[in-house]
ZAGU-29409 format. One record per residue (C-alpha): residue number from 1; x, y, z; chain. Coordinates in nm, 2 decimals. Example, Ala and Ser with C-alpha at 12.3 -4.5 7.8 and 13.67 -1.06 7.14 Angstrom:
! residues 2
torti pos:1 c1:1.23 c2:-0.45 c3:0.78 unit:A $
torti pos:2 c1:1.37 c2:-0.11 c3:0.71 unit:A $
***
This chain:
! residues 299
torti pos:1 c1:0.01 c2:-0.05 c3:-0.02 unit:A $
torti pos:2 c1:0.14 c2:0.34 c3:-0.10 unit:A $
torti pos:3 c1:0.11 c2:0.63 c3:0.09 unit:A $
torti pos:4 c1:-0.02 c2:0.94 c3:-0.03 unit:A $
torti pos:5 c1:0.22 c2:1.22 c3:0.12 unit:A $
torti pos:6 c1:-0.02 c2:1.48 c3:0.27 unit:A $
torti pos:7 c1:0.01 c2:1.84 c3:0.03 unit:A $
torti pos:8 c1:-0.04 c2:2.22 c3:0.12 unit:A $
torti pos:9 c1:-0.23 c2:2.24 c3:-0.19 unit:A $
torti pos:10 c1:-0.47 c2:2.00 c3:-0.41 unit:A $
torti pos:11 c1:-0.29 c2:1.80 c3:-0.68 unit:A $
torti pos:12 c1:-0.48 c2:1.89 c3:-1.08 unit:A $
torti pos:13 c1:-0.77 c2:1.68 c3:-1.10 unit:A $
torti pos:14 c1:-0.81 c2:1.70 c3:-0.76 unit:A $
torti pos:15 c1:-1.13 c2:1.91 c3:-0.61 unit:A $
torti pos:16 c1:-1.09 c2:2.03 c3:-0.26 unit:A $
torti pos:17 c1:-1.44 c2:2.08 c3:-0.03 unit:A $
torti pos:18 c1:-1.36 c2:2.41 c3:-0.10 unit:A $
torti pos:19 c1:-1.35 c2:2.45 c3:-0.46 unit:A $
torti pos:20 c1:-1.68 c2:2.20 c3:-0.50 unit:A $
torti pos:21 c1:-1.83 c2:2.42 c3:-0.29 unit:A $
torti pos:22 c1:-1.74 c2:2.67 c3:-0.51 unit:A $
torti pos:23 c1:-1.80 c2:2.50 c3:-0.80 unit:A $
torti pos:24 c1:-2.13 c2:2.45 c3:-0.67 unit:A $
torti pos:25 c1:-2.25 c2:2.79 c3:-0.57 unit:A $
torti pos:26 c1:-2.13 c2:2.88 c3:-0.91 unit:A $
torti pos:27 c1:-2.38 c2:2.60 c3:-1.09 unit:A $
torti pos:28 c1:-2.63 c2:2.74 c3:-0.88 unit:A $
torti pos:29 c1:-2.61 c2:3.08 c3:-0.93 unit:A $
torti pos:30 c1:-2.57 c2:3.04 c3:-1.30 unit:A $
torti pos:31 c1:-2.88 c2:2.80 c3:-1.26 unit:A $
torti pos:32 c1:-3.07 c2:3.08 c3:-1.08 unit:A $
torti pos:33 c1:-2.95 c2:3.34 c3:-1.37 unit:A $
torti pos:34 c1:-3.02 c2:3.17 c3:-1.64 unit:A $
torti pos:35 c1:-3.41 c2:3.08 c3:-1.51 unit:A $
torti pos:36 c1:-3.39 c2:3.50 c3:-1.45 unit:A $
torti pos:37 c1:-3.39 c2:3.56 c3:-1.78 unit:A $
torti pos:38 c1:-3.63 c2:3.29 c3:-1.89 unit:A $
torti pos:39 c1:-3.89 c2:3.44 c3:-1.67 unit:A $
torti pos:40 c1:-3.85 c2:3.79 c3:-1.75 unit:A $
torti pos:41 c1:-3.89 c2:3.73 c3:-2.13 unit:A $
torti pos:42 c1:-4.19 c2:3.54 c3:-2.03 unit:A $
torti pos:43 c1:-4.29 c2:3.86 c3:-1.81 unit:A $
torti pos:44 c1:-4.21 c2:4.07 c3:-2.10 unit:A $
torti pos:45 c1:-4.56 c2:3.94 c3:-2.26 unit:A $
torti pos:46 c1:-4.76 c2:4.04 c3:-1.99 unit:A $
torti pos:47 c1:-5.08 c2:4.20 c3:-2.02 unit:A $
torti pos:48 c1:-5.06 c2:4.50 c3:-1.79 unit:A $
torti pos:49 c1:-5.36 c2:4.63 c3:-1.79 unit:A $
torti pos:50 c1:-5.49 c2:4.59 c3:-1.39 unit:A $
torti pos:51 c1:-5.42 c2:4.84 c3:-1.16 unit:A $
torti pos:52 c1:-5.24 c2:4.55 c3:-0.94 unit:A $
torti pos:53 c1:-5.10 c2:4.42 c3:-1.21 unit:A $
torti pos:54 c1:-4.69 c2:4.46 c3:-1.13 unit:A $
torti pos:55 c1:-4.78 c2:4.35 c3:-0.75 unit:A $
torti pos:56 c1:-4.95 c2:4.04 c3:-0.86 unit:A $
torti pos:57 c1:-4.65 c2:3.92 c3:-1.08 unit:A $
torti pos:58 c1:-4.42 c2:4.04 c3:-0.83 unit:A $
torti pos:59 c1:-4.58 c2:3.78 c3:-0.59 unit:A $
torti pos:60 c1:-4.59 c2:3.53 c3:-0.80 unit:A $
torti pos:61 c1:-4.27 c2:3.57 c3:-0.90 unit:A $
torti pos:62 c1:-4.08 c2:3.30 c3:-0.69 unit:A $
torti pos:63 c1:-4.30 c2:3.04 c3:-0.80 unit:A $
torti pos:64 c1:-4.29 c2:3.05 c3:-1.13 unit:A $
torti pos:65 c1:-3.93 c2:3.10 c3:-1.09 unit:A $
torti pos:66 c1:-3.89 c2:2.76 c3:-0.91 unit:A $
torti pos:67 c1:-4.06 c2:2.57 c3:-1.18 unit:A $
torti pos:68 c1:-3.82 c2:2.71 c3:-1.44 unit:A $
torti pos:69 c1:-3.51 c2:2.62 c3:-1.22 unit:A $
torti pos:70 c1:-3.64 c2:2.25 c3:-1.22 unit:A $
torti pos:71 c1:-3.59 c2:2.23 c3:-1.64 unit:A $
torti pos:72 c1:-3.28 c2:2.43 c3:-1.63 unit:A $
torti pos:73 c1:-3.13 c2:2.26 c3:-1.35 unit:A $
torti pos:74 c1:-3.11 c2:1.94 c3:-1.58 unit:A $
torti pos:75 c1:-3.07 c2:2.13 c3:-1.89 unit:A $
torti pos:76 c1:-3.44 c2:2.02 c3:-2.01 unit:A $
torti pos:77 c1:-3.67 c2:2.20 c3:-2.26 unit:A $
torti pos:78 c1:-3.86 c2:2.44 c3:-2.08 unit:A $
torti pos:79 c1:-4.21 c2:2.28 c3:-2.13 unit:A $
torti pos:80 c1:-4.49 c2:2.50 c3:-2.04 unit:A $
torti pos:81 c1:-4.91 c2:2.47 c3:-2.09 unit:A $
torti pos:82 c1:-5.21 c2:2.70 c3:-2.17 unit:A $
torti pos:83 c1:-5.55 c2:2.62 c3:-2.16 unit:A $
torti pos:84 c1:-5.69 c2:2.79 c3:-2.40 unit:A $
torti pos:85 c1:-5.80 c2:2.84 c3:-2.79 unit:A $
torti pos:86 c1:-6.12 c2:2.60 c3:-2.69 unit:A $
torti pos:87 c1:-6.37 c2:2.77 c3:-3.00 unit:A $
torti pos:88 c1:-6.45 c2:3.09 c3:-3.16 unit:A $
torti pos:89 c1:-6.75 c2:3.34 c3:-3.07 unit:A $
torti pos:90 c1:-7.06 c2:3.25 c3:-3.14 unit:A $
torti pos:91 c1:-7.13 c2:3.58 c3:-3.23 unit:A $
torti pos:92 c1:-7.12 c2:3.62 c3:-3.62 unit:A $
torti pos:93 c1:-7.24 c2:3.97 c3:-3.65 unit:A $
torti pos:94 c1:-7.01 c2:4.21 c3:-3.49 unit:A $
torti pos:95 c1:-6.74 c2:3.98 c3:-3.38 unit:A $
torti pos:96 c1:-6.60 c2:3.72 c3:-3.60 unit:A $
torti pos:97 c1:-6.68 c2:3.58 c3:-3.94 unit:A $
torti pos:98 c1:-6.70 c2:3.22 c3:-3.86 unit:A $
torti pos:99 c1:-6.65 c2:2.90 c3:-3.71 unit:A $
torti pos:100 c1:-6.28 c2:2.86 c3:-3.80 unit:A $
torti pos:101 c1:-5.99 c2:3.03 c3:-3.67 unit:A $
torti pos:102 c1:-5.83 c2:3.36 c3:-3.85 unit:A $
torti pos:103 c1:-5.65 c2:3.65 c3:-3.83 unit:A $
torti pos:104 c1:-5.66 c2:3.69 c3:-3.45 unit:A $
torti pos:105 c1:-5.56 c2:3.30 c3:-3.42 unit:A $
torti pos:106 c1:-5.22 c2:3.36 c3:-3.62 unit:A $
torti pos:107 c1:-5.16 c2:3.65 c3:-3.43 unit:A $
torti pos:108 c1:-5.16 c2:3.44 c3:-3.10 unit:A $
torti pos:109 c1:-4.98 c2:3.20 c3:-3.17 unit:A $
torti pos:110 c1:-4.76 c2:3.41 c3:-3.36 unit:A $
torti pos:111 c1:-4.68 c2:3.61 c3:-3.01 unit:A $
torti pos:112 c1:-4.64 c2:3.27 c3:-2.83 unit:A $
torti pos:113 c1:-4.41 c2:3.09 c3:-3.09 unit:A $
torti pos:114 c1:-4.20 c2:3.39 c3:-3.04 unit:A $
torti pos:115 c1:-4.17 c2:3.38 c3:-2.65 unit:A $
torti pos:116 c1:-4.01 c2:3.06 c3:-2.72 unit:A $
torti pos:117 c1:-3.79 c2:3.14 c3:-2.96 unit:A $
torti pos:118 c1:-3.63 c2:3.41 c3:-2.77 unit:A $
torti pos:119 c1:-3.65 c2:3.19 c3:-2.45 unit:A $
torti pos:120 c1:-3.42 c2:2.94 c3:-2.71 unit:A $
torti pos:121 c1:-3.19 c2:3.25 c3:-2.76 unit:A $
torti pos:122 c1:-3.06 c2:3.28 c3:-2.39 unit:A $
torti pos:123 c1:-3.13 c2:2.90 c3:-2.31 unit:A $
torti pos:124 c1:-3.00 c2:2.65 c3:-2.60 unit:A $
torti pos:125 c1:-3.26 c2:2.35 c3:-2.49 unit:A $
torti pos:126 c1:-3.53 c2:2.61 c3:-2.56 unit:A $
torti pos:127 c1:-3.89 c2:2.58 c3:-2.50 unit:A $
torti pos:128 c1:-4.21 c2:2.47 c3:-2.65 unit:A $
torti pos:129 c1:-4.60 c2:2.55 c3:-2.56 unit:A $
torti pos:130 c1:-4.85 c2:2.30 c3:-2.52 unit:A $
torti pos:131 c1:-5.20 c2:2.47 c3:-2.59 unit:A $
torti pos:132 c1:-5.50 c2:2.22 c3:-2.41 unit:A $
torti pos:133 c1:-5.81 c2:2.29 c3:-2.62 unit:A $
torti pos:134 c1:-6.08 c2:2.30 c3:-2.34 unit:A $
torti pos:135 c1:-6.41 c2:2.36 c3:-2.53 unit:A $
torti pos:136 c1:-6.49 c2:2.02 c3:-2.53 unit:A $
torti pos:137 c1:-6.56 c2:2.09 c3:-2.14 unit:A $
torti pos:138 c1:-6.80 c2:2.39 c3:-2.16 unit:A $
torti pos:139 c1:-6.98 c2:2.28 c3:-2.46 unit:A $
torti pos:140 c1:-7.12 c2:2.63 c3:-2.49 unit:A $
torti pos:141 c1:-7.07 c2:2.55 c3:-2.89 unit:A $
torti pos:142 c1:-7.18 c2:2.26 c3:-3.10 unit:A $
torti pos:143 c1:-6.93 c2:1.97 c3:-3.05 unit:A $
torti pos:144 c1:-6.90 c2:1.95 c3:-3.44 unit:A $
torti pos:145 c1:-6.76 c2:2.30 c3:-3.43 unit:A $
torti pos:146 c1:-6.53 c2:2.29 c3:-3.13 unit:A $
torti pos:147 c1:-6.40 c2:1.97 c3:-3.35 unit:A $
torti pos:148 c1:-6.32 c2:2.15 c3:-3.66 unit:A $
torti pos:149 c1:-6.22 c2:2.46 c3:-3.47 unit:A $
torti pos:150 c1:-5.94 c2:2.27 c3:-3.32 unit:A $
torti pos:151 c1:-5.87 c2:2.07 c3:-3.63 unit:A $
torti pos:152 c1:-5.79 c2:2.38 c3:-3.85 unit:A $
torti pos:153 c1:-5.59 c2:2.57 c3:-3.56 unit:A $
torti pos:154 c1:-5.32 c2:2.25 c3:-3.57 unit:A $
torti pos:155 c1:-5.32 c2:2.32 c3:-3.95 unit:A $
torti pos:156 c1:-5.25 c2:2.69 c3:-3.95 unit:A $
torti pos:157 c1:-4.96 c2:2.62 c3:-3.64 unit:A $
torti pos:158 c1:-4.82 c2:2.41 c3:-3.93 unit:A $
torti pos:159 c1:-4.83 c2:2.58 c3:-4.21 unit:A $
torti pos:160 c1:-4.68 c2:2.91 c3:-4.06 unit:A $
torti pos:161 c1:-4.41 c2:2.76 c3:-3.92 unit:A $
torti pos:162 c1:-4.51 c2:2.78 c3:-3.53 unit:A $
torti pos:163 c1:-4.27 c2:2.46 c3:-3.43 unit:A $
torti pos:164 c1:-4.23 c2:2.62 c3:-3.10 unit:A $
torti pos:165 c1:-4.61 c2:2.53 c3:-3.07 unit:A $
torti pos:166 c1:-4.74 c2:2.19 c3:-2.95 unit:A $
torti pos:167 c1:-5.14 c2:2.07 c3:-2.91 unit:A $
torti pos:168 c1:-5.31 c2:1.82 c3:-2.68 unit:A $
torti pos:169 c1:-5.64 c2:1.75 c3:-2.63 unit:A $
torti pos:170 c1:-5.80 c2:1.69 c3:-2.29 unit:A $
torti pos:171 c1:-5.83 c2:1.34 c3:-2.38 unit:A $
torti pos:172 c1:-5.45 c2:1.33 c3:-2.35 unit:A $
torti pos:173 c1:-5.44 c2:1.40 c3:-1.96 unit:A $
torti pos:174 c1:-5.73 c2:1.16 c3:-1.84 unit:A $
torti pos:175 c1:-5.79 c2:0.73 c3:-1.91 unit:A $
torti pos:176 c1:-6.09 c2:0.75 c3:-2.09 unit:A $
torti pos:177 c1:-6.12 c2:0.47 c3:-2.36 unit:A $
torti pos:178 c1:-6.13 c2:0.63 c3:-2.72 unit:A $
torti pos:179 c1:-6.01 c2:0.53 c3:-3.03 unit:A $
torti pos:180 c1:-5.66 c2:0.55 c3:-3.10 unit:A $
torti pos:181 c1:-5.66 c2:0.80 c3:-3.36 unit:A $
torti pos:182 c1:-6.04 c2:1.06 c3:-3.28 unit:A $
torti pos:183 c1:-6.19 c2:1.13 c3:-3.63 unit:A $
torti pos:184 c1:-6.46 c2:1.38 c3:-3.63 unit:A $
torti pos:185 c1:-6.79 c2:1.10 c3:-3.59 unit:A $
torti pos:186 c1:-6.57 c2:0.97 c3:-3.29 unit:A $
torti pos:187 c1:-6.51 c2:1.27 c3:-3.12 unit:A $
torti pos:188 c1:-6.87 c2:1.40 c3:-3.14 unit:A $
torti pos:189 c1:-7.02 c2:1.09 c3:-3.06 unit:A $
torti pos:190 c1:-6.77 c2:1.05 c3:-2.75 unit:A $
torti pos:191 c1:-6.83 c2:1.41 c3:-2.63 unit:A $
torti pos:192 c1:-7.10 c2:1.38 c3:-2.41 unit:A $
torti pos:193 c1:-6.95 c2:1.05 c3:-2.22 unit:A $
torti pos:194 c1:-6.58 c2:1.21 c3:-2.22 unit:A $
torti pos:195 c1:-6.79 c2:1.52 c3:-2.00 unit:A $
torti pos:196 c1:-6.97 c2:1.25 c3:-1.83 unit:A $
torti pos:197 c1:-6.66 c2:1.09 c3:-1.70 unit:A $
torti pos:198 c1:-6.48 c2:1.44 c3:-1.62 unit:A $
torti pos:199 c1:-6.75 c2:1.53 c3:-1.36 unit:A $
torti pos:200 c1:-6.81 c2:1.15 c3:-1.25 unit:A $
torti pos:201 c1:-6.41 c2:1.16 c3:-1.18 unit:A $
torti pos:202 c1:-6.32 c2:1.53 c3:-1.10 unit:A $
torti pos:203 c1:-6.64 c2:1.71 c3:-1.03 unit:A $
torti pos:204 c1:-6.68 c2:1.86 c3:-0.62 unit:A $
torti pos:205 c1:-7.00 c2:1.81 c3:-0.48 unit:A $
torti pos:206 c1:-6.93 c2:2.04 c3:-0.25 unit:A $
torti pos:207 c1:-6.81 c2:2.30 c3:-0.45 unit:A $
torti pos:208 c1:-6.97 c2:2.66 c3:-0.36 unit:A $
torti pos:209 c1:-6.91 c2:2.86 c3:-0.65 unit:A $
torti pos:210 c1:-7.01 c2:3.19 c3:-0.55 unit:A $
torti pos:211 c1:-6.77 c2:3.15 c3:-0.26 unit:A $
torti pos:212 c1:-6.53 c2:3.10 c3:-0.47 unit:A $
torti pos:213 c1:-6.61 c2:3.41 c3:-0.66 unit:A $
torti pos:214 c1:-6.61 c2:3.61 c3:-0.38 unit:A $
torti pos:215 c1:-6.29 c2:3.50 c3:-0.20 unit:A $
torti pos:216 c1:-6.01 c2:3.44 c3:-0.51 unit:A $
torti pos:217 c1:-5.95 c2:3.73 c3:-0.74 unit:A $
torti pos:218 c1:-5.85 c2:3.43 c3:-1.01 unit:A $
torti pos:219 c1:-6.20 c2:3.30 c3:-1.02 unit:A $
torti pos:220 c1:-6.35 c2:3.62 c3:-1.01 unit:A $
torti pos:221 c1:-6.17 c2:3.79 c3:-1.28 unit:A $
torti pos:222 c1:-6.24 c2:3.44 c3:-1.49 unit:A $
torti pos:223 c1:-6.62 c2:3.50 c3:-1.39 unit:A $
torti pos:224 c1:-6.65 c2:3.84 c3:-1.49 unit:A $
torti pos:225 c1:-6.43 c2:3.74 c3:-1.80 unit:A $
torti pos:226 c1:-6.73 c2:3.49 c3:-1.92 unit:A $
torti pos:227 c1:-7.04 c2:3.73 c3:-1.83 unit:A $
torti pos:228 c1:-6.87 c2:3.98 c3:-2.07 unit:A $
torti pos:229 c1:-6.85 c2:3.71 c3:-2.31 unit:A $
torti pos:230 c1:-7.15 c2:3.52 c3:-2.28 unit:A $
torti pos:231 c1:-7.34 c2:3.81 c3:-2.28 unit:A $
torti pos:232 c1:-7.23 c2:3.97 c3:-2.61 unit:A $
torti pos:233 c1:-7.23 c2:3.62 c3:-2.76 unit:A $
torti pos:234 c1:-7.56 c2:3.54 c3:-2.69 unit:A $
torti pos:235 c1:-7.72 c2:3.79 c3:-2.75 unit:A $
torti pos:236 c1:-7.80 c2:3.75 c3:-3.12 unit:A $
torti pos:237 c1:-7.93 c2:3.34 c3:-3.07 unit:A $
torti pos:238 c1:-8.07 c2:3.49 c3:-2.74 unit:A $
torti pos:239 c1:-8.25 c2:3.86 c3:-2.80 unit:A $
torti pos:240 c1:-8.45 c2:4.02 c3:-2.62 unit:A $
torti pos:241 c1:-8.85 c2:4.01 c3:-2.68 unit:A $
torti pos:242 c1:-9.11 c2:3.75 c3:-2.65 unit:A $
torti pos:243 c1:-9.11 c2:3.71 c3:-2.28 unit:A $
torti pos:244 c1:-8.71 c2:3.77 c3:-2.23 unit:A $
torti pos:245 c1:-8.64 c2:4.08 c3:-2.07 unit:A $
torti pos:246 c1:-8.30 c2:4.23 c3:-1.98 unit:A $
torti pos:247 c1:-8.30 c2:4.19 c3:-1.71 unit:A $
torti pos:248 c1:-8.36 c2:3.79 c3:-1.75 unit:A $
torti pos:249 c1:-8.12 c2:3.76 c3:-1.96 unit:A $
torti pos:250 c1:-7.86 c2:3.88 c3:-1.79 unit:A $
torti pos:251 c1:-8.00 c2:3.67 c3:-1.53 unit:A $
torti pos:252 c1:-7.94 c2:3.31 c3:-1.72 unit:A $
torti pos:253 c1:-7.60 c2:3.46 c3:-1.82 unit:A $
torti pos:254 c1:-7.48 c2:3.51 c3:-1.45 unit:A $
torti pos:255 c1:-7.63 c2:3.11 c3:-1.40 unit:A $
torti pos:256 c1:-7.45 c2:3.03 c3:-1.70 unit:A $
torti pos:257 c1:-7.09 c2:3.17 c3:-1.64 unit:A $
torti pos:258 c1:-7.08 c2:3.00 c3:-1.28 unit:A $
torti pos:259 c1:-7.21 c2:2.70 c3:-1.50 unit:A $
torti pos:260 c1:-6.87 c2:2.76 c3:-1.67 unit:A $
torti pos:261 c1:-6.67 c2:2.76 c3:-1.43 unit:A $
torti pos:262 c1:-6.79 c2:2.49 c3:-1.25 unit:A $
torti pos:263 c1:-6.73 c2:2.27 c3:-1.54 unit:A $
torti pos:264 c1:-6.34 c2:2.43 c3:-1.57 unit:A $
torti pos:265 c1:-6.30 c2:2.31 c3:-1.17 unit:A $
torti pos:266 c1:-6.42 c2:1.97 c3:-1.31 unit:A $
torti pos:267 c1:-6.03 c2:1.97 c3:-1.54 unit:A $
torti pos:268 c1:-5.84 c2:1.91 c3:-1.19 unit:A $
torti pos:269 c1:-5.56 c2:1.74 c3:-1.37 unit:A $
torti pos:270 c1:-5.22 c2:1.59 c3:-1.30 unit:A $
torti pos:271 c1:-5.00 c2:1.74 c3:-1.60 unit:A $
torti pos:272 c1:-4.70 c2:1.58 c3:-1.65 unit:A $
torti pos:273 c1:-4.41 c2:1.75 c3:-1.75 unit:A $
torti pos:274 c1:-4.27 c2:1.56 c3:-2.03 unit:A $
torti pos:275 c1:-3.86 c2:1.50 c3:-1.96 unit:A $
torti pos:276 c1:-3.88 c2:1.59 c3:-1.62 unit:A $
torti pos:277 c1:-4.13 c2:1.36 c3:-1.51 unit:A $
torti pos:278 c1:-4.27 c2:1.63 c3:-1.25 unit:A $
torti pos:279 c1:-4.62 c2:1.57 c3:-1.17 unit:A $
torti pos:280 c1:-4.74 c2:1.94 c3:-1.17 unit:A $
torti pos:281 c1:-5.12 c2:1.99 c3:-0.97 unit:A $
torti pos:282 c1:-5.33 c2:2.17 c3:-1.15 unit:A $
torti pos:283 c1:-5.56 c2:2.32 c3:-0.86 unit:A $
torti pos:284 c1:-5.82 c2:2.45 c3:-1.16 unit:A $
torti pos:285 c1:-5.85 c2:2.60 c3:-1.48 unit:A $
torti pos:286 c1:-5.94 c2:2.97 c3:-1.32 unit:A $
torti pos:287 c1:-5.63 c2:2.98 c3:-1.10 unit:A $
torti pos:288 c1:-5.41 c2:2.87 c3:-1.43 unit:A $
torti pos:289 c1:-5.61 c2:3.08 c3:-1.66 unit:A $
torti pos:290 c1:-5.57 c2:3.35 c3:-1.43 unit:A $
torti pos:291 c1:-5.20 c2:3.35 c3:-1.47 unit:A $
torti pos:292 c1:-5.18 c2:3.34 c3:-1.83 unit:A $
torti pos:293 c1:-5.42 c2:3.59 c3:-1.85 unit:A $
torti pos:294 c1:-5.17 c2:3.82 c3:-1.70 unit:A $
torti pos:295 c1:-4.86 c2:3.77 c3:-1.92 unit:A $
torti pos:296 c1:-4.98 c2:3.64 c3:-2.26 unit:A $
torti pos:297 c1:-5.36 c2:3.68 c3:-2.35 unit:A $
torti pos:298 c1:-5.36 c2:4.04 c3:-2.52 unit:A $
torti pos:299 c1:-5.61 c2:4.13 c3:-2.76 unit:A $
***
């Protein structure tokens, strides 16, 4: 056995405890800096039209910084998800031309794709955003129109070269028996069964939606958005007159908006962060929508 003589300094190729600690600190510092740069890019796309936007973004910064850290620490692509693009407005009089995506969706998808590209400029593994089409849950538009809109949106992303945008249907997030490849007929035929499965599996019998609206700022913001959306979208489908007063119309709109919130609350999934095997709980679509409304959804 050969004895190793004591040395004042570590030999070449070896790392002392102090150097190892220093290297670790440097790695942590570099990770933190990169994560901060990524988050700043996301925040540049913020919709800061609310009086407390800056305060709310500042409050949420540590949480989302830590999520980004999980990707950066292992050098993985940053995976994001956005429940959005459910269907086109039903108001074809003064809001939309039809049921299919148009220039509005193109600009929105382009904006999201540019965000991912800019992240890739500071972080080589890059970023990808998965859009979760959640229109099937709300059952406001016909299932056929919802299918047509989703398919056209996917085609648009491919044709326009938005390579950092991916799509996932709700069926990808729950275990529900469906054909391997969904076509329009099988999609429409299973839509009602799928919604019933969601309500049975994830519904909350004790959910007090009025309490949620009163106590959760994100839920309240989503509820008010639903009310504005429904009031303008359904005005020509259910016109005033013939027993329908303005008061009764607005009362029914409030009811529908709350029902949409309840349907959103059934979407309590564990969404896998691909590549990292991190299971993240989405407590409600209202909470997640509230965040993305503040950060990304600019109209």
